[in-house]
LOMI-393979 format. One record per atom (N, C-alpha, C): y, x, z. Coordinates in steps of 0.001 Angstrom, whole numbers, plus 500000, padded with zeros to 6 digits. Each point is the difference from the previous one (the first is absolute). Example, Ala and Ser with C-alpha at 12.3 -4.5 7.8 and 13.67 -1.06 7.14 Angstrom:
494310513190507800/501190499110500000/501200500900500000/501050499650499280/501190500820500060/501090499230500730/
***
This chain:
159947907762193032/501138499195500430/499514498706500644/500821499448500880/499654498802500760/500486498787499210/499272499662498895/500492498951499118/498968498908499725/498872500060500693/498952499018499727/500490498590500286/499770499104499035/500402498619500203/499027499287500932/498789500479500095/499013499341500847/500141500396501463/500486501207500256/500096500485501373/501262499479500662/499872499649501259/501185499639500766/500827501249500270/501274499813500251/500888501104500365/500724499604501277/499590500621501100/500545499683501318/500758501222500524/501185499760500515/500802501058500624/500077499744501503/499788501051500768/500296499944501436/501178500919500259/501097499431500501/501215500760500300/500180500051501504/500185501205500534/500040500196501455/501112500987500347/501014499536500730/501093500870500418/499480501077500940/500508501208499852/499519501153500766/500712500104501339/499200500019501107/500571500163501346/501253499143500134/499852498701499765/501123499122499701/501142500086501016/499721499705501276/501078499997500987/500674501369500069/499189501060500024/500564501348500092/500796500342498747/499542499555498845/500723500283498756/501356499304499980/500066498778500545/501291499310500086/500954500785500897/499486500500501123/500851500784500900/500505501261499311/499132500677499256/500419501220499296/500970499682498872/499826498868499354/500939499599498954/501390499758500576/500060499336501163/501283499579500559/500703501088500800/499267501020500414/500603501089500776/499615501332499359/500891500602499232/499662501253499302/499522501103500925/500399499949501279/499577501054500946/498501499970500256/499359498878499694/498561499863500267/499127500425498827/500607500214498855/499215500308498801/499352501377500109/498703500032499708/499251501237500112/499603500354501412/500350499152500962/499682500254501411/498871499080500450/499230500398501010/498983499093500550/500669498865500770/499721498776499606/500645498826500586/498928499065500543/500218499519501215/499124499005500626/500837498775500280/499541498841499542/500679498739500275/499296499330501167/500764499706501068/499425499386501189/499687501049501044/500346499721501233/499813500984501061/498705499829500767/499762498800500578/498797499780500800/498729500074499178/500031499375498833/498884500035499056/500565500334498626/499323500850499263/500469500402498676/499823498831499032/501115499492499482/499946498950498991/499840500583498605/500574501172499782/499890500678498706/500325501463500209/499465500844499122/500259501433500057/500226500504498591/501004500845499838/500234500606498693/498847500941499667/499908500388498729/498913500894499609/500131501363500663/501232500394500340/500183501256500732/499384499901501387/500110498822500647/499377499802501309/498495499808499863/499568499347498933/498563499805499796/499281501326499809/500697500982499446/499395501323499821/499636500634501334/500646499530501071/499689500502501351/498930499168500686/499503498959499335/498963499157500582/500498498700500579/501285499687499857/500547498758500537/499585498845499101/499586498890500608/499569498834499251/500585498730500612/500134498967499190/500457498709500500/499034499479501051/500548499358501046/499181499481501079/499734500999501108/500351501250499788/499807501037501007/501037499851501118/499628500340501201/500953499989501104/501109501006499767/501218499625500408/501148500866499764/499879501361500660/499451500042501200/499867501282500700/499070500941499247/498872499468499549/499058500830499243/500630500471498688/500767499115499345/500646500371498738/500981501146500209/500755499960501088/500974501069500258/499315501300500386/498823499900500609/499234501212500290/499538500662498705/499541499178499045/499524500540498727/501147500528499151/501155499366500111/501131500359499137/501270500079500849/500156501069500786/501148500099500914/501341500037499286/500032500353498722/501266500044499257/500356498660499366/499170498992500212/500252498708499362/501271499359500541/500661499267499134/501175499213500379/499531498561500171/500160499463501198/499549498644500303/501185499052499848/499832498962499185/501072499031499774/499483498604500317/500863499113500478/499574498618500263/499799499240498705/499155498998500059/499740499171498812/501214499132499689/500272499817498714/501090499135499524/499406498991499020/499457498919500546/499244499073499159/500876499311498960/501273499796500309/500879499397498999/500065500864498744/500092501314500189/500069500918498856/498698499989499215/498866499895500696/498712500012499310/499794498711499202/500408498872500576/499866498729499285/500875500004498743/501228500508500125/500900500050498845/499425500895498904/499457501143500383/499402500907499014/498790499358499342/499181499309500784/498819499337499448/500399498943498972/501024499223500314/500442498969499060/500471500625498686/500708501109500096/500489500662498787/498840500514499157/498979500544500644/498843500507499269/499229498858499348/499792498912500740/499223498894499436/500745499317498860/501312500057500005/500744499469498851/499659500785498734/499806501303500138/499612500839498866/498568499684499572/499103499866500967/498600499702499677/499872498660499292/500734498999500477/499871498670499430/500597499916498599/500894500917499670/500517500061498633/498999500651499040/499035500730500568/499094500793499168/498754499252499588/499618498950500733/498731499321499708/500098498529500365/499267499154499289/500030498567500323/499243499657501272/499054500859500414/499211499742501200/500148501176500956/500647499753501143/500190501020501031/499465499430501307/499078500711500618/499407499574501272/500468500941501105/500807499475500889/500516500797501122/498900500180501041/499723501247500351/498991500302501011/500652500225501354/501131500649500015/500747500260501228/501435500275499611/500788500417500954/501411500262499741/500199501149499022/498977500850499828/500195501202499185/498938500212498928/499199498996499683/499005500181498942/499684498680499313/499568500115498737/499701498801499218/499074500340498842/499308498970499505/499229500098498766/500774499307498883/499894500547498794/500582499379498808/498910499912498935/499922498879499319/499102499851498862/500834500182498737/499765501104499294/500768500291498786/499113499923498757/498892499256500104/499092499840498871/500723499352498818/499839500573498821/500533499401498786/501490500176499787/500626500899500765/501449500186499858/500365501191499124/499010500568499270/500259501217499234/501147499831499003/499995498903499257/501031499816498971/501370499702500604/500009499433501210/501265499612500631/500576501140500830/499148500615500810/500496500953500991/499410501397499877/499024500194499093/499354501296499892/498648500002500680/499338501136500002/498692500124500630/500144499895501510/498910499713500707/500074499972501462/500535501301500589/499615501142499409/500516501278500498/501512500080499825/500499499516498872/501446500015499775/500718499052500949/499394498843500257/500596499056500953/500054500627501389/498890500652500410/499974500648501305/501043501091500119/500149500801498968/500995501066500023/501414499427500081/500223498905499273/501329499379500025/500295499400501376/499009499398500632/500187499468501352/500427501104500966/499301501111499946/500324501105500903/501428500488499773/500371500113498736/501346500481499673/501073499015500477/499778498700499779/501009499015500378/500124499867501509/498893500068500710/500073499935501464/500739501209500547/499752501157499424/500696501212500432/501497499907499690/500350499548498789/501409499994499592/500786498867500644/499389498808500128/500747498836500469/499923499794501500/498907500438500628/499834499791501446/500011501318500761/499743501100499303/500036501302500646/498775500347500801/498843499403499645/498778500227500768/498861500464499084/499091500827500544/498818500397499235/498913498934500096/499285499793498902/498917499022499992/498851500569499173/498786499821500502/498811500473499287/499316498818499330/499433500261498814/499441498935499173/498595500391499538/499071499069500156/498657500149499460/499754498932498957/499338500361498904/499707499068498912/498496500018499745/499399498816499932/498556499917499768/499658498601499510/498697499737499853/499557498692499523/499683499048501148/500096500444501244/499736499136501151/500998500322501107/500166499059500910/500937500186501107/499561501156500894/498702500069500277/499517501034500905/500220501395499430/499622500220498770/500154501331499407/501477500348499857/500836499021499666/501441500264499902/500568500424501345/499554499369501082/500492500358501335/499531501394500400/498749500317499725/499503501346500296/500751501033499171/500306499656498755/500716500926499120/501409500273500504/500695498974500478/501358500232500498/499978500876501243/498982499837500845/499878500868501177/499746501441499585/499174500176498962/499725501356499518/501221500623499340/500918499162499494/501195500509499325/501101500401500973/499886499632501254/501068500272500972/500117501489500278/501235500439500312/501230499202500005/500697500021498646/500659498885499689/500907499897498856/499307500361498691/498837499349499751/499252500339498791/499518498781499250/499365500251498868/499423498970499140/498614500457499578/498997499140500183/498637500328499595/499413498819499233/499530500265498794/499381498982499147/498501500274499934/499193499008500363/498545500084499864/499633499214498741/499594500698498970/499732499378498706/498786499067500078/499995498929499214/498829499119499966/498729500782499681/498943499732500754/498741500707499829/499867501234500864/501107500426500649/499976501196500840/500052499650501493/499856498716500338/500178499578501384/498993500648500948/498729499979499632/498986500559500896/500118501521500083/500339500636498902/500198501455500033/501152500371500914/500986499140500093/501129500236500902/499625499715501454/499314498881500231/499718499573501367/498940500841500699/498897500274499325/498811500492500685/500160501342500703/500781500951499515/500134501256500759/500877499881501244/500706498902500167/500962499868501096/499284499819501335/500628500424501098/499422499741501320/499934498509500270/499042499580500783/499737498580500202/501183499278500623/500817500711500773/501138499343500636/501080499581499009/499890500423498725/500953499555498991/499734498558499559/498809499469500282/499729498612499652/500926499080500782/500488498989499331/500946499065500597/499337499297501188/500605500126501169/499505499321501192/499107500842500883/499739501253499626/499176500877500834/500915500777500937/499956499642501287/500811500665501008/499208501049500752/500593500558501063/499335501082500746/498644499609500568/499889498789500568/498732499603500619/498897499860498951/500310499360498872/499001499849498937/499637501345499396/500998500865499829/499730501343499474/499029500753500891/500244499940501303/499111500696500945/498585499434499935/499905498684499896/498681499361499937/499258500422498733/500708500028498872/499375500402498744/499599501475500032/500859500836500562/499680501429500077/498739500240500822/499809499206501046/498799500167500835/498725499744499204/500122499242498923/498838499707499147/500000500859498746/500805501043499982/500007500919498868/500728499488498779/500821498971500171/500760499425498880/501394500612500033/500298500881499055/501229500792500043/500934499670498845/499448499727498832/500824499743498820/499835498553499535/500891499576499115/499890498666499409/498696499883499208/499586501089499368/498737499980499254/498823499696500910/500032500507501241/498924499702500953/499905498505500257/501151499344500116/500018498548500219/499468499281498770/500432500434498821/499608499328498756/498491500072499781/499391501135500348/498558500181499764/499140499340501065/500597499621501103/499244499478501127/499550498565499734/498863499649500536/499545498617499928/500971499121500785/500402498885499394/501023499160500625/499530499450501346/498744499630500099/499480499457501256/500049501050501108/499658501243499666/500069501076500986/501441500215500458/500935499975499056/501415500174500344/500479498871500909/499562498785499731/500381498864500843/499473500172501416/498858500637500145/499466500261501329/500820501014500776/500751500841499307/500806501032500662/501377499474500382/500655499281499080/501390499603500248/500186498491500114/498934499240499890/500119498553500077/499866499360498628/499637498719499997/499695499323498749/501209499941499065/501120499486500495/501171499818499133/500558501335499541/500157500939500953/500559501310499645/499076500754499058/498701499916500229/499053500706499140/500034499483498574/500042498688499859/500048499418498655/501292500407499287/501124499966500743/501290500334499387/500070501471499606/499582500907500904/500072501432499703/499078500381498847/498829499382499940/499070500303498905/500610499579498668/500663498852499984/500636499535498771/501146500925499588/500843500391500948/501137500862499670/499537501374499522/498974500542500653/499508501324499605/499421499988498590/499551498827499543/499471499872498637/501004499354499053/501262499932500424/501094499453499199/499724498569499566/499472499209500903/499861498565499746/501150499299500730/501114499923499336/501200499411500596/500775499268498909/499808498701499926/500679499199498986/501094499129500610/500450500339501182/501054499200500631/501257500009499134/500575498844499772/501226499959499192/501218500382500818/501043500414499314/501307500162500642/500604498610500107/500280499589501211/500505498647500224/501517500028500123/500645499175499223/501457499898500117/500369499580501405/501100500541500486/500461499609501330/500248498499500036/499234499320500827/500240498587500230/500489499817501427/499816498829500513/500395499779501391/499014500694500915/500502500588501044/499146500744500921/498997499086500688/498805500538500201/499007499285500778/500076500367501473/500700501097500326/500208500380501388/501244500869500082/500567500067501189/501132500884500286/499622500802501227/500104501335499917/499530500806501116/500793501269500199/499679500686501097/500572501305500331/499041500688500945/499998501319499987/499126500755500888/500694501258500466/499453500607501049/500590501219500551/498891500924500482/500062501265499568/499091501019500520/500521500455501361/499091500231500943/500392500277501379/499724501424500452/499280500785499246/499569501290500520/498804499820500918/499473501072500511/498748499932500746/500176500025501512/501218500182500493/500188500021501448/499853498584500573/499647499879501293/499910498668500612/501368499322500025/500004498677499925/501232499239500038/499919498956501107/501057499890500785/500041499023501075/500142498601499401/499650498963500758/500206498628499497/501443499735499597/500949500554500755/501415499781499659/500347500660498671/499491501212499762/500261500683498729/499384499240498834/498784499510500195/499348499246498934/500757498706499718/500501499355501062/500742498765499796/501286500248499211/500635501138500207/501186500331499227/499670500075498501/498847500601499692/499574500080498607/499742498601499439/499328499156500798/499695498630499566/501290499238499713/500971500107500897/501271499292499814/500682500462498714/500042501319499782/500639500522498802/499318499542498730/498669499967499990/499264499582498798/500202498517499708/499930499165501028/500172498561499782/501428499691499569/500969500700500576/501380499838499525/500083500259498489/499353501081499561/500050500385498597/499285498966499125/498817499548500436/499239499017499220/500767498687499887/500533499514501118/500716498724499980/501237500088499112/500686501123500048/501194500171499170/499623499980498515/498882500649499648/499555500003498607/499594498599499545/499380499227500888/499610498640499648/501233499147499712/501013500114500838/501208499207499782/500702500421498715/499998501297499728/500637500480498770/499261499491498763/498669499849500110/499194499542498867/499904498480499912/500566499290500997/499925498554499992/498606499470500244/499253500656500887/498621499590500281/499845499639501473/499109499086500277/499542499712501345/498496500219500028/499465500351501179/498581500317500087/499371499431501239/498674499880499948/499281499345501090/499092500953500777/499501501073499351/499001500855500644/500541501403500212/499921500479501244/500417501358500354/498745500863500083/499999501116499279/498835500895499945/500368501336500617/499178500468500924/500157501310500639/498965500954499418/500458501194499611/499086501038499513/500189501246500857/498899500541500486/500024501179500869/499135501099499411/500457501246500157/499155501159499715/499907500809501287/498762500221500448/499780500683501267/499916501510499790/500016500722501107/499986501463499932/498691500534499430/498924499204500047/498724500437499415/499883499594498525/501131499558499398/500098499626498586/499364498647499673/499467499312500977/499528498647499748/501199499053499974/499772498810499453/501083499038499838/499583498646500539/500985499188500290/499739498639500454/501094499090499456/499630498756499719/500940499001499522/499827498723500806/501101499438500453/499983498742500733/501093499101499436/499846498700500132/501015499088499475/500154498791500907/501143499371499905/500278498778500748/500821499082499106/499573498739499886/500684499022499161/500862499089500865/501255499857499613/500959499193500740/499840498520499670/500551499165500856/499909498558499789/500778499566498768/501096500699499714/500802499669498816/500557501286499418/500220500035498692/500557501214499385/501424500240500468/500385501277500057/501324500364500494/500433501307499366/501300500276500092/500551501296499653/500869500532501141/499932499307501150/500781500398501170/499308501145500725/500774500910500527/499443501183500649/499227499654501264/500546499089500800/499422499757501322/498545499543499966/499626498952499252/498579499600500001/499091501047499374/500486500741499007/499187501069499414/499760501107501017/501036500348500768/499858501044501007/499056499561501109/500077498738500396/499100499497501037/498548500109499558/499716499618498752/498627500110499487/499567501456499920/500903500879499555/499664501416499877/499668500603501358/500799499683501004/499732500525501345/498676499486500544/499671498750499693/498719499464500440/498826500734499371/500119500336498719/498937500730499318/499820501400500595/501120500673500277/499916501337500593/499375499924501390/500391499017500788/499448499860501351/498488499798499953/499521499246499016/498564499739499890/499210501247499628/500651500961499349/499298501221499584/500304501187500912/500729499755501091/500397501117500862/498815500797500554/498899499365500414/498862500815500490/499512501009498958/499899499583498739/499564500924498950/501033501095499779/501282499649500061/501069500988499814/499933501059501093/499829499564501243/499959500942501120/498757500876499944/498899499438499498/498744500744499962/499948500985498833/500562499619498846/499810500797498781/501270500674499503/501147499716500607/501248500577499525/500468499296498740/501273500182499656/500578499274498875/500888500938499198/499825500007498672/500821500863499150/500835499221498990/499716498708499806/500801499211499061/499902498538500382/501135499315499909/500030498557500222/500801499360498873/499510498874499512/500697499297498929/499863498499500167/500981499285499485/499969498539500018/500311499477498609/499414498868499675/500378499283498796/499939498513500305/500743499241499220/499969498547500110/499473499460498678/498972499180500071/499364499437498812/500113498471500030/499270499355499074/500129498546499833/501469499635499779/500602500698499036/501430499838499753/500290498751499170/501179499444500227/500482498869499226/501445500254499618/500423499351498920/501398500052499600/500840499183500979/501229500467500233/500963499185500730/500657499078498988/499758498717500140/500539499020499056/500969499089500738/501267499986499557/500987499113500602/500356500372501413/499919501315500327/500370500433501344/498801500056500917/500173500586501165/498923500168500965/500086498930501064/498880499365500287/499953499019501067/500048500726501338/501075499815500755/500133500669501283/499066499363501017/499490500823500921/499091499497501020/500779499308501103/499417498936500536/500633499323501123/500010500927501214/501024499898500847/500104500909501146/499157499549501172/498693499770499743/499129499570501086/499750501129500987/499869501228499486/499769501164500855/501152500980499862/501171499513499739/501120500889499745/500177500180498510/501202500370499538/500257500106498563/499190501103499355/499586499766498767/499262501027499263/500895501155499620/501305499767499970/500924501103499733/500215500276498536/499622499070499093/500140500285498581/501458500129499594/500883499154500591/501409500131499664/500515501390500349/499593500514501153/500406501352500393/499412501034499048/498727499819499627/499375500926499052/500806500067498703/500376498838499483/500724499960498738/501377500629500132/500658499784501152/501308500618500214/499879501519500047/498962500498500675/499789501448500072/499653500560498624/499228499253499222/499695500443498634/501285500174499195/500929499060500169/501261500094499275/500796501233500385/499987500333501292/500702501204500466/499366501245499422/498668500049500018/499305501174499468/500200500134498496/500027498857499306/500199500042498558/501375500578499672/500989499657500812/501368500432499709/500274501413500482/499482500345501190/500378501265500626/498856501012500108/498798499638499535/498876500919500062/498993499594501052/498741500448499799/498908499590500892/500195500473501425/500729501091500187/500196500525501348/501199499430500718/500697499027499398/501214499469500621/499698499251501285/498868499293500051/499589499260501189/498563500369500298/499752500415501239/498635500374500381/499694499476501384/498728499743500239/499582499612501345/500242501153500967/500482499676501198/500332501044500964/498794500846500355/498814499383500059/498808500748500415/499550500993498939/500514499853498766/499621500916498935/500963501159499834/501070500015500796/500963501094499907/499450501241500680/500329501145499435/499590501272500562/501220500877500178/499871500979500879/501088500954500184/500303500679498673/501289500085499705/500401500627498751/500201499014498873/499751498692500273/500210498995498969/501471499675499806/500844500493500900/501417499703499887/500427498819500843/499080499477500855/500310498895500885/499934500509501435/500806499421500866/499963500364501417/499930498737500830/498917499770500758/499921498809500839/501109500004501042/500383498813500454/500996499906501049/499529500727501248/500928500625500707/499767500702501255/499237501297499828/499685500383498742/499329501281499805/501067501082499856/500008501030500835/501015501040499879/499803500809498738/501111500375499372/499913500878498842/501240500872499985/499865501195499455/501102500946500026/500965499728498865/501068500790499957/501041499762499009/499481500188498579/499124500986499812/499466500228498659/499205498797499525/499215499417500918/499210498827499622/500924498816499725/501079499855500814/500935498906499789/500677500149498631/500267501230499596/500679500225498727/499138499573498829/498697500046500172/499100499552498944/500143498518499725/
***
């Protein structure tokens, strides 16, 4: 039994195929069917679609080729945010320390709660049951003595499962697994390790750390060697104030024109700025993260003269960062772009508006639009350049037939 007072008890809870599961929950016609969320790029795929080889970040055309029977639905971020809030309310009732990793996963420290809430396995089982009954979604749970092993365990438990790695059994659990199960090992690192005959986690654990650092780099080598040997004492940190606010988008592998890329940039910065205003934060540094078609990555940043939460100055900085990296993008291709704003500060006593030396920053307009979206939904107001055919909008002077008008 998992009752040692000396061992930590960490739970990793991860919603299964989150966006797709919300769609299947809300539309009974989609249940048991292959579902793809997002048309141009796959944002999420149900397990029925994953069985055909569809994966998040894949181009929509390729996904439909692999799974011609899939039902493609548009993303509904309002529904996903509402579902996430409901799930996290359950998680936060279960443990005093909950660390949010993303919209659909979190760590919980349940050490020492046996007399209050039961064993970690019982807590995990209860979480799964309550999320299913109260929110209507499947969630997989891993339980272990470290964050890394708990996360690997929840992945092994998917879909809709519970896996407990007993204290003292961590290495026996980890070592037979393929090396790509290690936290942070992506396709490029996996390929590099395979070229050197490193196939399992045990291969990494037995390897000399210096040799491993020579293959994947100093920082990555040190981290992977520690994880493969279960040296992970990172605590579960209670959710405090965010150190950054960000958003990213997978693009698929096809080439993208500058105009298409700019549309993605505008959409991401809109989302980041809106989240900053909702959280009452202002920020000074805009960070661009890119993943190229050859699986390499790049990070660039630009620090503003003064902190802001207005969309316009953040978008200007973001566009400048993209322009500076355009030669690399054109040469190597681009599969993912993300932005975050760091150097955050609390908004105290209101936001100092910028003087209109170069035109208004537009914060009043941003706040008015936020109010509309809060009341009527995120899709109530959208930038014209982000509209697509079939969104339910018709530009002026664009001809449309009676059926389209009826929509």
